[in-house]
C-alpha positions in Angstrom: -145.8 104.7 -28.4 -146.7 102.5 -25.4 -150.0 100.8 -24.7 -152.9 102.7 -22.9 -154.8 100.8 -20.2 -158.4 101.0 -21.1 -159.3 99.2 -18.2 -158.6 101.7 -15.4 -161.6 101.7 -13.0 -162.6 101.7 -9.3 -161.6 98.3 -9.1 -157.8 99.1 -9.6 -157.9 101.7 -6.5 -156.6 100.0 -3.5 -156.1 100.5 0.1 -153.8 98.9 2.1 -153.9 98.1 5.9 -151.0 99.6 7.8 -149.2 96.6 8.2 -149.5 95.7 4.6 -148.1 98.9 3.4 -145.3 98.4 5.6 -144.4 95.2 4.8 -144.9 95.9 0.9 -142.7 99.0 1.3 -140.3 97.6 4.1 -137.5 99.9 2.5 -139.2 103.2 3.8 -139.5 102.2 7.0 -136.1 100.1 8.2 -134.0 100.7 4.9 -133.0 97.4 3.9 -134.0 93.3 4.9 -130.9 91.4 4.7 -130.0 88.4 6.8 -128.0 89.7 9.7 -124.6 89.8 7.8 -124.3 93.7 7.3 -124.9 95.8 10.7 -127.4 97.8 9.0 -129.6 94.9 7.9 -133.3 95.5 9.1 -133.1 92.9 12.2 -131.0 95.2 13.6 -133.0 98.2 12.8 -136.2 96.3 14.2 -134.0 95.9 17.5 -132.5 99.7 17.5 -136.1 101.1 17.2 -137.8 99.2 20.4 -134.4 100.1 22.3 -134.9 104.0 21.1 -138.4 103.8 22.9 -136.3 102.9 26.4 -133.5 105.2 25.8 -135.9 107.8 25.5 -137.6 106.9 28.8 -134.2 107.3 30.4 -133.5 110.6 28.7 -136.8 112.3 30.1 -135.5 110.8 33.6 -137.5 107.3 34.5 -135.7 103.8 34.3 -131.9 103.6 35.0 -131.8 100.0 33.5 -132.8 98.3 30.3 -132.5 94.4 30.0 -131.9 93.1 26.6 -131.9 89.4 25.5 -131.5 87.6 22.1 -132.1 84.0 22.0 -131.5 82.6 18.5 -134.3 84.6 16.4 -136.2 85.9 19.8 -135.4 89.3 21.2 -136.8 90.8 24.5 -136.1 94.3 25.9 -137.4 95.3 29.3 -137.3 98.8 30.4 -138.1 100.4 33.9 -139.8 103.7 32.5 -143.0 104.6 33.1 -144.7 102.2 31.0 -146.9 103.0 28.0 -150.2 104.2 29.3 -152.5 101.1 29.9 -155.5 102.1 27.5 -153.0 102.7 24.6 -150.9 99.7 24.4 -152.7 98.8 21.1 -152.7 101.9 19.5 -149.5 103.1 20.2 -147.7 99.5 18.6 -150.3 99.3 15.8 -152.1 102.4 14.6 -149.5 105.0 12.3 -149.0 108.1 14.0 -150.1 107.5 16.9 -147.7 108.0 20.0 -146.5 110.0 23.0 -143.5 111.6 21.3 -146.0 114.1 19.6 -146.2 115.7 22.9 -143.5 117.8 23.8 -144.4 117.9 27.4 -144.1 113.7 27.7 -140.9 113.6 25.6 -138.0 116.1 24.5 -135.2 115.7 22.3 -136.5 111.8 21.5 -134.8 109.9 18.6 -138.1 108.9 17.0 -141.1 111.7 16.6 -143.1 110.2 13.6 -144.8 107.0 15.3 -143.7 104.4 12.9 -140.8 102.8 14.3 -142.3 100.2 17.0 -145.0 99.7 14.3 -142.8 98.6 11.9 -141.3 96.1 14.4 -144.8 94.7 14.8 -145.5 94.4 11.3 -142.4 92.7 10.3 -142.5 90.0 12.8 -143.7 86.7 12.8 -144.5 87.1 16.9 -144.7 90.9 18.5 -145.9 91.0 22.4 -145.8 94.0 24.4 -146.8 94.3 28.0 -146.8 97.7 30.1 -147.0 97.6 33.7 -148.0 100.7 35.9 -148.8 101.1 39.5 -149.9 97.4 39.7 -151.8 97.0 36.8 -150.5 95.7 33.5 -151.6 96.1 29.8 -150.9 93.6 27.1 -151.0 92.7 23.3 -149.9 89.9 21.4 -149.6 90.3 17.5 -148.7 88.3 14.3 -147.4 90.2 11.4 -149.2 93.1 12.5 -152.8 91.4 13.2 -154.1 91.5 16.7 -154.4 87.8 18.3 -154.8 88.9 21.9 -154.9 91.7 24.5 -156.4 92.4 28.1 -155.4 93.5 31.0 -154.6 92.2 34.8 -153.3 93.0 37.9 -149.2 92.5 38.8 -146.4 93.1 40.9 -143.9 93.9 38.4 -142.2 97.0 38.6 -143.5 99.9 36.1 -141.9 99.6 32.4 -142.4 98.1 29.2 -141.8 94.8 28.2 -141.4 94.0 24.2 -140.7 90.7 22.9 -140.9 89.9 19.3 -139.4 87.7 16.4 -138.3 89.0 13.0 -140.3 87.4 10.3 -138.8 85.3 8.3 -140.9 85.7 5.4 -139.3 89.1 4.8 -135.7 88.4 6.3 -135.3 84.9 5.4 -132.9 82.7 7.6 -131.5 85.6 9.5 -129.5 85.3 12.2 -128.3 88.1 14.8 -124.6 89.0 15.0 -123.8 89.7 18.3 -120.9 91.6 17.7 -123.1 94.1 15.9 -125.7 94.3 19.0 -122.7 94.6 21.4 -121.3 97.6 19.7 -124.8 99.1 19.7 -125.3 98.3 23.3 -121.9 100.0 24.3 -122.7 103.1 22.1 -125.9 103.5 24.4 -124.5 103.3 27.4 -121.6 105.9 26.5 -124.1 108.2 25.4 -126.2 108.0 28.3 -124.0 108.1 31.1 -125.3 106.4 34.4 -128.0 104.4 32.1 -127.1 100.3 32.7 -127.8 97.8 30.0 -127.5 94.1 30.3 -127.6 92.2 27.1 -127.5 88.2 27.5 -126.2 88.7 31.2 -123.4 91.0 30.5 -123.9 94.7 32.0 -122.7 97.7 29.8 -122.3 101.1 31.8 -120.6 104.4 31.2 -119.2 107.3 33.9 -117.3 109.5 31.4 -119.5 109.4 28.4 -117.8 109.8 25.0 -114.2 110.1 26.8 -115.0 106.5 27.7 -115.9 105.9 24.3 -112.8 107.3 22.9 -110.3 105.6 25.7 -111.9 102.1 24.9 -111.9 101.8 21.6 -109.1 103.9 20.0 -106.7 101.4 18.4 -103.1 103.2 18.4 -101.3 105.6 21.0 -102.7 109.2 20.8 -100.3 111.7 20.4 -101.8 113.6 23.4 -104.7 113.0 25.9 -107.9 113.0 24.6 -109.8 116.7 24.9 -113.1 116.3 26.6 -115.4 119.0 26.6 -119.2 119.1 27.9 -122.1 121.8 27.3 -126.1 121.9 27.3 -126.7 119.7 24.6 -123.2 118.8 23.2 -120.5 116.8 24.0 -117.1 116.1 22.1 -113.9 114.5 22.3 -110.9 114.7 20.2 -107.3 113.6 19.7 -105.0 112.4 17.0 -103.0 109.9 15.9 -100.7 109.0 13.4 -102.8 107.2 11.0 -104.1 108.6 7.9 -107.8 109.8 7.4 -110.5 111.0 10.0 -112.2 109.0 12.5 -115.0 110.8 13.6 -118.3 109.1 15.2 -121.3 111.2 15.6 -124.6 111.2 17.6 -127.6 113.0 17.8 -130.1 112.4 20.5 -128.3 108.9 21.3 -128.7 107.5 17.6 -125.5 106.6 16.1 -125.3 108.7 12.6 -123.0 106.5 10.8 -123.2 109.0 7.6 -123.2 112.1 9.6 -125.0 115.0 8.3 -125.0 118.8 9.5 -123.7 118.2 13.0 -120.7 116.3 12.1 -119.8 118.5 8.7 -120.5 121.6 11.8 -117.7 119.8 14.0 -115.0 119.4 11.1 -115.1 123.2 10.2 -115.3 124.1 13.5 -111.8 122.2 15.0 -110.3 123.3 11.7 -111.2 127.2 11.9 -110.8 127.1 15.8 -107.1 125.4 15.8 -106.3 127.4 12.4 -107.2 131.0 14.6 -105.4 129.8 17.6 -101.8 129.1 16.0 -102.9 132.3 13.8 -101.6 130.1 10.9 -103.7 129.6 7.5 -103.5 125.8 7.6 -105.7 123.8 5.4 -108.6 121.9 7.0 -107.4 118.5 5.7 -104.1 119.0 7.2 -105.6 120.1 10.5 -107.9 116.9 10.3 -105.3 114.5 9.1 -105.7 111.4 11.8 -107.8 112.8 13.8 -109.7 110.5 16.6 -112.8 112.0 17.9 -116.7 111.9 18.7 -119.8 114.3 18.8 -123.2 114.1 20.3 -125.8 116.8 20.2 -129.6 116.8 21.5 -131.9 118.8 19.7 -135.5 119.0 19.4 -137.5 117.0 16.7 -134.6 115.9 14.5 -134.8 115.6 10.9 -133.1 112.4 9.4 -132.3 111.8 5.7 -134.4 108.5 5.9 -136.3 106.3 8.8 -133.1 104.2 9.6 -131.9 107.7 11.2 -127.9 107.3 9.8 -127.6 111.0 8.3 -128.8 114.2 9.9 -130.8 116.5 7.9 -131.7 119.4 10.3 -130.5 122.6 10.1 -131.8 124.2 13.4 -131.6 123.2 16.8 -135.3 123.0 17.0 -137.8 124.5 15.1 -141.7 125.1 15.5 -144.5 126.1 13.6 -146.8 128.8 15.8 -150.2 130.3 16.0 -149.7 134.2 15.8 -152.5 136.1 17.7 -153.4 137.5 14.7 -154.2 133.9 13.0 -151.2 133.7 10.8 -148.8 130.6 10.9 -144.9 131.6 11.4 -142.1 129.4 11.9 -140.2 129.9 15.2 -136.6 128.6 15.0 -133.9 128.0 17.3 -130.0 128.5 16.5 -128.6 126.7 13.3 -126.3 123.8 14.4 -123.4 125.0 12.8 -123.5 128.2 14.7 -124.0 126.5 17.8 -121.5 123.6 16.9 -119.2 126.4 16.0 -119.7 128.5 19.1 -118.9 125.9 21.3 -116.1 124.4 20.0 -114.3 127.9 19.4 -115.0 129.0 22.9 -114.4 126.0 24.6 -111.4 124.3 22.5 -109.9 127.9 22.7 -109.6 128.0 26.3 -108.5 124.5 26.7 -105.6 124.8 24.4 -104.7 127.7 26.2 -104.2 126.1 29.4 -102.6 122.5 27.8 -99.8 123.7 26.1 -98.4 120.4 25.4 -101.7 119.1 23.8 -101.6 122.5 21.8 -98.1 121.9 20.6 -98.5 118.0 19.8 -101.4 119.3 17.5 -99.4 121.8 16.0 -96.7 119.4 15.6 -99.0 116.9 13.7 -100.6 119.5 11.6 -97.4 120.9 10.4 -96.2 116.9 9.6 -99.5 116.5 7.7 -98.9 119.8 5.7 -95.5 118.8 4.1 -96.2 115.3 3.5 -99.5 116.5 1.8 -97.6 119.1 -0.3 -95.0 116.5 -1.3 -97.6 114.0 -2.2 -99.7 116.2 -4.1 -97.1 117.4 -6.4 -96.5 114.0 -7.5 -100.3 112.9 -7.5 -100.5 115.9 -10.0 -98.1 114.7 -12.4 -99.2 111.2 -12.2 -102.6 112.6 -13.3 -101.7 114.7 -16.0 -100.0 112.0 -17.5 -102.5 109.6 -17.6 -104.7 112.4 -19.0 -102.5 112.8 -22.0 -102.9 109.4 -22.4 -106.6 109.2 -22.3 -106.3 106.6 -19.8 -108.8 107.6 -17.3 -111.8 107.8 -19.8 -111.0 104.1 -20.8 -110.8 102.8 -17.1 -113.9 104.2 -16.1 -117.3 103.8 -17.2 -119.2 106.1 -14.9 -122.9 106.2 -14.3 -125.2 109.2 -14.5 -126.0 109.9 -11.4 -123.5 110.7 -8.4 -123.8 110.1 -4.8 -122.9 113.5 -4.2 -125.4 115.4 -6.6 -127.8 117.8 -5.1 -130.8 115.6 -5.7 -134.1 116.7 -4.5 -135.9 114.5 -1.7 -138.0 112.4 -4.3 -134.8 111.2 -5.6 -132.7 111.0 -2.7 -132.6 107.0 -3.0 -131.3 107.2 -6.6 -128.1 108.6 -4.8 -128.2 105.7 -2.2 -128.3 103.3 -4.7 -125.2 104.1 -6.6 -122.3 101.7 -6.8 -118.9 101.6 -8.7 -117.4 97.8 -9.7 -113.8 97.4 -9.1 -112.8 94.9 -11.5 -109.4 93.1 -12.7 -108.9 93.1 -16.4 -110.8 94.1 -19.9 -112.9 90.8 -19.9 -114.2 91.3 -16.2 -115.3 94.9 -16.6 -116.9 94.6 -20.2 -119.4 91.8 -19.0 -120.5 94.0 -16.2 -120.2 97.1 -18.2 -122.7 95.5 -21.1 -125.5 94.6 -18.4 -124.9 97.1 -15.5 -127.7 99.8 -14.7 -126.0 102.8 -16.2 -127.9 105.1 -14.3 -126.6 104.0 -11.0 -123.9 101.5 -11.4 -120.0 102.7 -12.6 -117.0 100.2 -13.7 -113.4 100.9 -12.8 -111.0 98.7 -14.4 -107.5 97.4 -12.7 -105.0 96.4 -14.8 -103.4 93.8 -13.0 -102.4 93.6 -9.5 -102.4 97.0 -7.3 -99.2 97.7 -5.3 -99.0 96.3 -1.9 -99.5 99.7 0.0 -98.8 98.2 3.2 -95.2 97.4 2.1 -94.5 100.7 0.4 -93.9 104.2 1.4 -96.1 106.9 0.7 -94.3 108.5 -2.1 -94.2 105.7 -3.9 -98.0 104.9 -3.5 -98.6 108.8 -5.0 -96.7 107.3 -8.0 -99.1 104.7 -8.8 -101.2 105.5 -11.6 -104.0 102.9 -11.0 -104.4 103.9 -7.5 -104.4 107.8 -8.3 -107.1 107.1 -11.1 -109.0 105.1 -8.8 -109.2 107.7 -5.9 -110.0 110.4 -8.5 -113.0 108.1 -9.7 -114.4 107.9 -6.3 -113.8 111.4 -5.6 -112.3 111.4 -2.4 -108.9 112.6 -3.1 -109.6 115.9 -1.5 -112.3 115.2 0.8 -114.5 112.4 2.1 -117.6 114.1 1.9 -117.3 114.2 -2.1 -117.6 110.5 -2.4 -119.6 110.0 -5.9 -120.8 106.4 -4.9 -122.5 104.9 -1.9 -121.5 101.1 -2.4 -117.8 100.4 -3.4 -117.7 96.9 -4.8 -114.6 94.7 -5.6 -115.5 92.3 -7.9 -112.8 90.1 -8.7 -112.4 86.0 -9.6 -113.5 83.4 -7.3 -109.7 82.0 -7.0 -106.5 82.9 -5.2 -105.7 85.7 -7.7 -109.0 87.2 -7.1 -108.7 87.3 -3.6 -105.1 88.4 -3.5 -106.5 91.9 -5.7 -109.2 92.1 -2.9 -106.8 92.3 -0.4 -104.7 94.6 -2.1 -107.5 96.9 -2.6 -108.6 96.5 0.8 -105.1 97.4 2.0 -105.2 100.5 0.2 -108.4 101.8 1.8 -107.5 100.8 5.0 -104.5 102.5 5.2 -105.2 105.8 3.5 -109.0 105.8 3.3 -110.2 103.7 6.6 -113.3 106.2 6.9 -115.2 104.3 3.5 -114.8 101.2 5.5 -115.8 102.5 8.6 -118.8 104.0 7.3 -120.0 101.1 5.5 -119.1 101.6 1.7 -117.0 98.8 0.8 -118.3 95.5 -0.3 -117.1 92.2 -2.0 -119.0 91.3 -4.7 -120.0 87.4 -4.5 -120.4 85.7 -7.5 -121.7 82.3 -8.6 -118.7 79.7 -8.7 -121.0 77.1 -10.3 -123.8 76.6 -12.8 -125.8 73.5 -12.7 -128.1 72.2 -15.2 -130.5 69.7 -16.8 -133.2 70.1 -19.7 -135.6 71.9 -17.4 -133.6 73.8 -14.6 -130.5 76.3 -13.8 -129.4 76.8 -10.6 -126.2 78.9 -10.0 -124.3 78.1 -6.9 -122.1 80.0 -4.7 -120.1 77.4 -2.8 -119.4 73.7 -3.4 -122.2 72.6 -0.7 -124.9 75.0 -2.8 -123.4 72.7 -5.8 -123.9 69.4 -4.2 -127.4 70.5 -3.4 -128.3 71.1 -6.9 -126.9 68.0 -8.0 -129.2 66.3 -5.9 -132.3 68.1 -6.6 -132.0 68.6 -10.4 -131.0 64.2 -10.2 -130.2 62.8 -13.6 -128.9 64.6 -16.6 -127.2 67.5 -14.8 -124.5 69.7 -16.3 -121.7 71.3 -14.2 -120.1 74.3 -15.0 -117.3 75.7 -12.8 -116.6 79.3 -13.4 -113.1 80.5 -12.7 -113.1 84.1 -14.1 -116.0 86.4 -14.4 -115.2 86.8 -17.9 -116.3 83.3 -18.1 -119.8 84.2 -17.3 -122.4 85.6 -20.4 -123.5 89.0 -20.1 -127.2 87.9 -19.9 -126.2 85.3 -17.3 -124.2 88.2 -15.2 -127.3 90.8 -15.3 -128.7 88.7 -12.2 -125.8 88.9 -10.3 -125.5 92.4 -9.9 -129.2 93.3 -9.8 -131.3 94.3 -6.9 -130.5 90.7 -5.2 -126.7 90.7 -5.9 -124.7 88.9 -3.2 -122.5 91.4 -1.3 -120.0 91.0 1.7 -119.6 94.2 3.8 -116.0 94.8 4.5 -116.3 95.8 8.0 -114.2 97.3 10.6 -114.6 98.1 14.2 -113.4 101.0 16.0 -111.5 99.0 18.5 -109.6 97.0 15.9 -106.3 98.2 14.8 -105.4 98.8 11.4 -101.6 98.2 11.6 -102.3 94.6 13.3 -105.0 93.9 10.5 -102.5 95.2 7.4 -99.9 93.3 9.3 -101.6 90.2 9.7 -102.8 90.1 5.9 -100.4 91.6 4.1 -97.1 91.5 6.4 -95.0 88.4 6.4 -95.9 85.2 5.1 -96.6 83.4 8.3 -98.3 79.9 9.0 -101.4 81.5 10.1 -101.7 83.9 7.1 -101.5 81.1 4.8 -103.9 79.2 6.8 -106.4 82.4 6.4 -106.1 82.7 2.8 -106.2 78.5 2.4 -109.1 78.6 4.5 -111.0 81.6 2.8 -110.5 80.3 -0.7 -114.2 79.2 -1.9 -113.3 76.0 -3.4 -111.4 73.2 -2.2 -110.2 72.0 -6.0 -108.2 75.4 -6.0 -106.3 74.3 -2.7 -104.0 72.0 -5.1 -102.9 74.9 -7.2 -101.9 77.5 -4.4 -98.3 79.1 -4.3 -98.7 81.6 -1.4 
């Protein structure tokens, strides 16, 4: 029986200041910290929270220009909206649940409504400066880690609007760096979603005249089978076309927010497109055949959106709007608008159907694509079924997958959603490595899948041959995406291979498979490469694990004499007790990233095509130890 504390008194009760709570529980407010290597890292969330406020001003009809600059670690955002009311500048940036967006008359259909975003930026910044300009006067405030250092008012000749300048705190984010490619992508999306809004990033202007149509035309990486269909209505805009690639590439947005993980609006879009096309052709086409190779985007505007986390990457709202009202008799009731599902469905059913009746060439191209996808699916499905049955009879599946207790698509209550977000599957090669990870993993949230040798090179093989591959079929069954991406069972797919040329080759083979047949796994940020240490440097007092030769040399200098250096050439050489720290909450992961404008075919040709000098240079340049170059045989 656990010991029961006997000294639980009033002294144990603590009240944190608003900024202390944000700094202590940063994940509740910005999702993750990170150092800028991942587009989901907190420094980008901070930037986005500030820009969102400026976007909301534009959405209400004020300010057509937003200027953004990033100089090293310092960020400045200047809009030309109404400006924060001068007497409220300190309150709206340092008091939780304080802001103008609780008042529908001031803001409608904004991204953030809970009065937290700017406060999180303030609390998590070593320096945070805000100044509001209104009709010849300004009000300013300077904070450090959420603590007010200076404030005041003064006359000004500046145009109305708000200026925010902040520096994310290195105490929270470490030695971070803004990746401008991620920021450019964010700014471009703002421009596509807000036609007529001009955003300038470090002197470069971004503006769109055709909204989502520009987004698709600018970013599509292959020749579409027919000109993109662009449909607009009140509070909704969609674009769709088809290509010859596998999977679905559908971007989704709510009130200008890029909902990377989709939500109720994306589910409604996928359902409505499949249903409308089936009914138009009066054929019982499978939804997956209708959506195979689809490229599209949907943007909706709703009041008081509910997102499933503070980072706002998945919409949880069921209705277009929902309000609590007080009735004349004093009772409370809920007034709701149409469901998002019915709103999207009705719009697509009417407008897409009309479009297809008018544009016969598009309808014909869609039907040809659906029929081709159906024929291929049926042929491949039969092959995969036989492969899976053979594997089950041999009990291979149970041996290859050590599952976790919680799956990504479980219907967990809100209080346990963080567990689903933490689920991971490690894809390893060989019994030694998988055995090591299995012994020390968190069995609640971490699963292990063991490959046998190198997977097939999918780029060079036919779809039929790939479908006959037992290893890859079992992998997809383990992930749960053999029928629908929405059934993904793990939030993080982590490729864990040895840090040598064979290990890198296996990584490339697995990534190639995902790129070709399941690109959404990469587009949605689910695929990672596990970094494991190359060296252990220790003396009698201290042990350091080093992930590069540079780190090793630094450790040798720091530990001075009497050091022992161990070179790890395989995951199986690292003891389970050591490995436990490498897959814990601070494990190092490299995101496998794919920009929307990148051509999957060109990427696969470079990495897995003919053995060109450029490809050899890439492999040599990306191996993590110079000693390995001596024995490479590419």
